[in-house]
One Martini backbone bead per residue (centre of mass of N, CA, C, O) as a GRO file, in nm:
protein
  172
    1UNK     BB    1   0.099   0.037   0.021
    2UNK     BB    2   0.049   0.373  -0.061
    3UNK     BB    3   0.082   0.682   0.131
    4UNK     BB    4   0.104   0.937  -0.044
    5UNK     BB    5  -0.189   0.982  -0.143
    6UNK     BB    6  -0.321   0.999   0.138
    7UNK     BB    7  -0.160   1.252   0.237
    8UNK     BB    8  -0.238   1.439   0.002
    9UNK     BB    9  -0.550   1.419   0.033
   10UNK     BB   10  -0.527   1.480   0.376
   11UNK     BB   11  -0.373   1.744   0.443
   12UNK     BB   12  -0.591   1.932   0.567
   13UNK     BB   13  -0.674   1.740   0.800
   14UNK     BB   14  -0.398   1.709   0.931
   15UNK     BB   15  -0.341   2.006   0.987
   16UNK     BB   16  -0.600   2.069   1.148
   17UNK     BB   17  -0.540   1.858   1.367
   18UNK     BB   18  -0.274   1.982   1.466
   19UNK     BB   19  -0.385   2.258   1.547
   20UNK     BB   20  -0.591   2.160   1.753
   21UNK     BB   21  -0.381   2.029   1.937
   22UNK     BB   22  -0.219   2.284   2.002
   23UNK     BB   23  -0.447   2.451   2.123
   24UNK     BB   24  -0.522   2.254   2.349
   25UNK     BB   25  -0.238   2.251   2.484
   26UNK     BB   26  -0.224   2.558   2.539
   27UNK     BB   27  -0.469   2.578   2.723
   28UNK     BB   28  -0.377   2.371   2.934
   29UNK     BB   29  -0.109   2.536   3.000
   30UNK     BB   30  -0.256   2.814   3.085
   31UNK     BB   31  -0.370   2.700   3.311
   32UNK     BB   32  -0.424   2.748   3.647
   33UNK     BB   33  -0.299   2.589   3.920
   34UNK     BB   34  -0.409   2.600   4.252
   35UNK     BB   35  -0.161   2.375   4.345
   36UNK     BB   36   0.068   2.531   4.273
   37UNK     BB   37   0.375   2.603   4.355
   38UNK     BB   38   0.548   2.843   4.498
   39UNK     BB   39   0.784   3.079   4.377
   40UNK     BB   40   1.088   3.207   4.471
   41UNK     BB   41   1.228   3.517   4.370
   42UNK     BB   42   1.543   3.613   4.271
   43UNK     BB   43   1.708   3.926   4.239
   44UNK     BB   44   1.971   4.020   4.020
   45UNK     BB   45   2.217   4.272   4.062
   46UNK     BB   46   2.448   4.447   3.898
   47UNK     BB   47   2.741   4.565   3.977
   48UNK     BB   48   2.951   4.800   3.928
   49UNK     BB   49   3.210   4.872   3.726
   50UNK     BB   50   3.507   4.976   3.663
   51UNK     BB   51   3.663   5.167   3.467
   52UNK     BB   52   3.947   5.214   3.281
   53UNK     BB   53   4.037   5.476   3.449
   54UNK     BB   54   4.008   5.354   3.739
   55UNK     BB   55   4.101   5.047   3.616
   56UNK     BB   56   4.336   4.936   3.405
   57UNK     BB   57   4.379   4.689   3.587
   58UNK     BB   58   4.161   4.389   3.576
   59UNK     BB   59   4.285   4.205   3.767
   60UNK     BB   60   4.071   4.026   3.976
   61UNK     BB   61   3.798   4.102   3.867
   62UNK     BB   62   3.464   4.066   3.999
   63UNK     BB   63   3.152   3.981   3.973
   64UNK     BB   64   2.880   4.139   4.128
   65UNK     BB   65   2.589   4.101   4.355
   66UNK     BB   66   2.253   4.193   4.411
   67UNK     BB   67   1.998   4.080   4.640
   68UNK     BB   68   1.643   4.029   4.587
   69UNK     BB   69   1.330   4.050   4.616
   70UNK     BB   70   1.044   4.115   4.453
   71UNK     BB   71   0.974   4.349   4.675
   72UNK     BB   72   1.289   4.473   4.749
   73UNK     BB   73   1.439   4.300   4.948
   74UNK     BB   74   1.733   4.266   5.100
   75UNK     BB   75   1.970   3.990   5.118
   76UNK     BB   76   2.238   4.079   4.939
   77UNK     BB   77   2.475   4.313   4.871
   78UNK     BB   78   2.739   4.114   4.809
   79UNK     BB   79   2.817   3.878   4.539
   80UNK     BB   80   2.920   3.580   4.346
   81UNK     BB   81   2.659   3.400   4.463
   82UNK     BB   82   2.342   3.453   4.440
   83UNK     BB   83   2.172   3.201   4.486
   84UNK     BB   84   2.302   3.065   4.733
   85UNK     BB   85   2.319   3.305   4.929
   86UNK     BB   86   2.014   3.390   4.921
   87UNK     BB   87   1.907   3.111   5.004
   88UNK     BB   88   2.051   3.111   5.281
   89UNK     BB   89   1.892   3.352   5.394
   90UNK     BB   90   1.611   3.236   5.361
   91UNK     BB   91   1.662   2.975   5.533
   92UNK     BB   92   1.790   3.105   5.793
   93UNK     BB   93   1.683   3.415   5.826
   94UNK     BB   94   1.353   3.353   5.731
   95UNK     BB   95   1.249   3.043   5.760
   96UNK     BB   96   1.224   2.875   5.524
   97UNK     BB   97   1.138   2.599   5.380
   98UNK     BB   98   1.308   2.349   5.204
   99UNK     BB   99   1.051   2.296   4.987
  100UNK     BB  100   1.097   2.546   4.861
  101UNK     BB  101   1.076   2.725   4.573
  102UNK     BB  102   1.366   2.841   4.375
  103UNK     BB  103   1.490   3.133   4.195
  104UNK     BB  104   1.653   3.317   3.926
  105UNK     BB  105   1.670   3.671   3.833
  106UNK     BB  106   1.757   3.908   3.619
  107UNK     BB  107   1.757   4.215   3.582
  108UNK     BB  108   1.527   4.277   3.308
  109UNK     BB  109   1.413   4.003   3.282
  110UNK     BB  110   1.156   3.760   3.165
  111UNK     BB  111   1.346   3.530   3.287
  112UNK     BB  112   1.478   3.254   3.419
  113UNK     BB  113   1.795   3.105   3.499
  114UNK     BB  114   1.635   2.879   3.664
  115UNK     BB  115   1.506   2.620   3.774
  116UNK     BB  116   1.321   2.521   4.003
  117UNK     BB  117   1.422   2.472   4.349
  118UNK     BB  118   1.518   2.375   4.631
  119UNK     BB  119   1.619   2.551   4.897
  120UNK     BB  120   1.823   2.356   5.036
  121UNK     BB  121   1.989   2.309   4.780
  122UNK     BB  122   2.059   2.606   4.704
  123UNK     BB  123   2.189   2.667   5.004
  124UNK     BB  124   2.428   2.483   5.066
  125UNK     BB  125   2.673   2.650   4.960
  126UNK     BB  126   2.614   2.911   5.125
  127UNK     BB  127   2.635   2.779   5.408
  128UNK     BB  128   2.923   2.687   5.383
  129UNK     BB  129   3.043   2.969   5.338
  130UNK     BB  130   2.944   3.088   5.608
  131UNK     BB  131   3.097   2.891   5.790
  132UNK     BB  132   3.383   2.948   5.681
  133UNK     BB  133   3.382   3.253   5.758
  134UNK     BB  134   3.338   3.223   6.064
  135UNK     BB  135   3.582   3.035   6.117
  136UNK     BB  136   3.803   3.232   6.009
  137UNK     BB  137   3.738   3.457   6.207
  138UNK     BB  138   3.802   3.303   6.462
  139UNK     BB  139   4.096   3.228   6.393
  140UNK     BB  140   4.193   3.528   6.364
  141UNK     BB  141   4.099   3.588   6.677
  142UNK     BB  142   4.149   3.328   6.862
  143UNK     BB  143   3.840   3.183   6.931
  144UNK     BB  144   3.872   2.900   6.884
  145UNK     BB  145   3.818   2.603   7.051
  146UNK     BB  146   3.980   2.421   6.809
  147UNK     BB  147   4.232   2.573   6.769
  148UNK     BB  148   4.518   2.569   6.634
  149UNK     BB  149   4.828   2.603   6.660
  150UNK     BB  150   5.056   2.825   6.595
  151UNK     BB  151   5.299   2.854   6.322
  152UNK     BB  152   5.552   2.974   6.432
  153UNK     BB  153   5.837   3.044   6.546
  154UNK     BB  154   6.080   2.896   6.703
  155UNK     BB  155   6.213   2.854   6.990
  156UNK     BB  156   6.505   2.781   7.153
  157UNK     BB  157   6.371   2.527   7.299
  158UNK     BB  158   6.248   2.398   7.017
  159UNK     BB  159   6.526   2.374   6.907
  160UNK     BB  160   6.721   2.162   6.693
  161UNK     BB  161   6.977   2.007   6.615
  162UNK     BB  162   7.100   1.785   6.391
  163UNK     BB  163   7.260   1.617   6.598
  164UNK     BB  164   7.017   1.549   6.787
  165UNK     BB  165   6.844   1.410   6.570
  166UNK     BB  166   7.051   1.190   6.495
  167UNK     BB  167   7.081   1.065   6.780
  168UNK     BB  168   6.787   0.976   6.814
  169UNK     BB  169   6.777   0.795   6.566
  170UNK     BB  170   7.008   0.600   6.636
  171UNK     BB  171   6.874   0.491   6.916
  172UNK     BB  172   6.592   0.384   6.794
   0.00000   0.00000   0.00000
């Protein structure tokens, strides 16, 4: 059986059926599901870079972001990781539940940069960085309860001559 004449004869019916299917699918997609989970959107604003006159050597210059909620409340003043740091603030600072969906949108864009993901997953990296910064600050101040001894220069009592070290190795 040759299908070519059948398709050519019914071309109008096939095209009309395909268009009807597309319209039905679009209408079903456009319907708002009342049970759809709410997505918290983080807005990332790019902080201004110095121009060539202010900083001719741009080595080490990193793009930084300011993160806001959709309502305009500031979450993070300056960060290089806008999604994870802002999600960490929402999770720890604002007490949102971990199963809340979160995404990021760059300011002035009509679309999100990431698919919605769980807040606890998005915040994991930001929380780790927060903990590392706090721990580093404790170590710098010497207030860490389990801070290792500082490795400064050895005092005269701690120094051993190479002859003493060789003698101990030989006797052992």
